[in-house]
N, C-alpha and C positions, 0 to 999 in steps of 0.2 A: 552302727548301722552299716550294713553291707552295701557294696556298690549297687547291687540290684535294687535293694530297698530304696537307696537314695535316688536311683533313676525313676522308680515308681513315684516317690514323693515329688520329684521334679516334674514328672508328667502330670500328676494330679494338680500341682500348683499351676502349671501352664494351662491345663484344662479349665481350672477355676478362673484364672485370669481372662481367658478367651470368653467364657460364659459371661463374666462381669462386664467386659467391654461390649459384648453383643447386647446385653440387656440395657446397659447404661446408654447406649446409642439410640435406643428406641424413643420415639417422640414422647416428651413429657417425663421420662423416667429420671433423668438427671435432676431437674428441679424438684421432683417429688422426693427423691432420696435426700437431697440437701435440705428440704423443708422438714422432713422427719428428723434429720440430724439436728437442725437448728432449733426447731420448736419443741420436739419431743425428747431430745437428748439421745436419739438412737445412733448406734454405730453402723455406718453404711456397710462396712465390710462384714459385720455380723449378719446384717440383713441379707446381703448377697450370698454369704456362706449358707445361711439357712435355706434360701431359695435354691441354690445350686445343689445342696444335699438332697432336697426333696425332688427337684426337677430332673436330676440326672441319675440319682441312686434310689429314689423312692424311700428315703430314710426320714423318719420323723424324729425331731429333737424333743427332748423333755427338758424340764427346768435345769436339771443337773448338767445335761449336755450343753445347753446354752451357757450356763455359768462356766463350764470348763472351757468352752470356746472363748469366752470373754477373758478368762485368765491367760489363755495362750497369747492373746494379742495385747494384753495390758502393758507389757514393757515397751512395745513399739507405739502403742497409743499415746504413751507419755511423750513420745517424740512427734507424732503426727499432729496432735492437737495444737501445740505451740507453733509448729510450722504453718498450719492452716491459719492460725490467728495472725501471724506475721505476714503471710501472703495477702490476706484480706486487708490488713492495715496498709500495706504498700500500694494496694490497688488505687488509692485515692491521691497518690503523689504523682503528678503528671511528668515529673522529670525523667528524661530518657535513661539516665544511669540507674535511677531507682527502679524503673520498669524492667531493665535488664536484670537487676538483682532479684526482682519479684519472679521473673521467669526461672531463675536459678533456684530460688526457694521452692517454686512449684515443682520443679524437677526432682528435688530431694524429697518433697512431700509425696509425690507419686511413687518414688522408689521405696519409701517407708511403707506406703499402703500396699505395694506389691509384696514386700517382705511379710507384712501381716497376712496376706492371702497365702503365701507359701507356707507359713507356720500353721495356718488353719487347715490347709489341705494336707499337710504332713501329719496332723493330729488324727486323721481318719484311719480306720482299720482297713482291712481288705474290702474291696467293693463287693456288695451282695450281688446275687444274680439279678439281672434286669427285671425291673417291675414294669407292669403295663403302664401306659401313659396316664390312664385315669388314676391309678394309684399314685403315680409320681406327682400329678397335679394336686391331688388331695394332700399329699405329704408336704408339698411346697406351701400350700395354703395354710396348713396347720402350723408349719414352721414360721411362716410370716406372722400369723396371729400371736404366736408365742413371743417372737421378737418385739412386736409392736405394742403388746399389752393394750392399754386404753386407746392408743392411736390406731388400733386395727380397724376401727370404723371410719377412719378419715378418707377423704377423697384421694389422697396419695396412695393409701393402701389399695383402694379399688383400682386405681390406675396401674399399680404394680402387678396386681393379679391379672388384669387384662393383657398387659404387655408380656408377662411371662407366658400366658396361654398362647398368645400369638407367636412368641419365640419358639415355644415347644412345637407348634404346628409346622413351623418352617424347618425345624431340625430333622 
């Protein structure tokens, strides 16, 4: 990869991270994503990636594209999942030293999640020409439905659609 391509990947990774933070910060989004992760087995970074691709690029994923994205993050997901489990387990130990360790584990977990997002962003080709907002919103909705499968009709999915629409209006 040339330096310019690497800079483009870095920029895309940073843009994806900023998008994720902005959406995650909207009211109700964090609990909705965590519920989809815990109850439906969804990968939060894949959901965010699908929404980002649709909302910012107007791109629709297909089953093969989603499977390819899942393969890109699989090696790091093997790190994130045990870290998440350990962090959650430590939550219930009130000891000060244990809580300091929990914060350290959380930091490593976030670093691994961010690395997943960089990998996902780097897997993109050149950005297409800008799509109109209505097309981008439809692409994001289609991508979300693909990611969620049977959970697409859930209250969490509806909240994500509303929050994304509000975020897109603000952008």
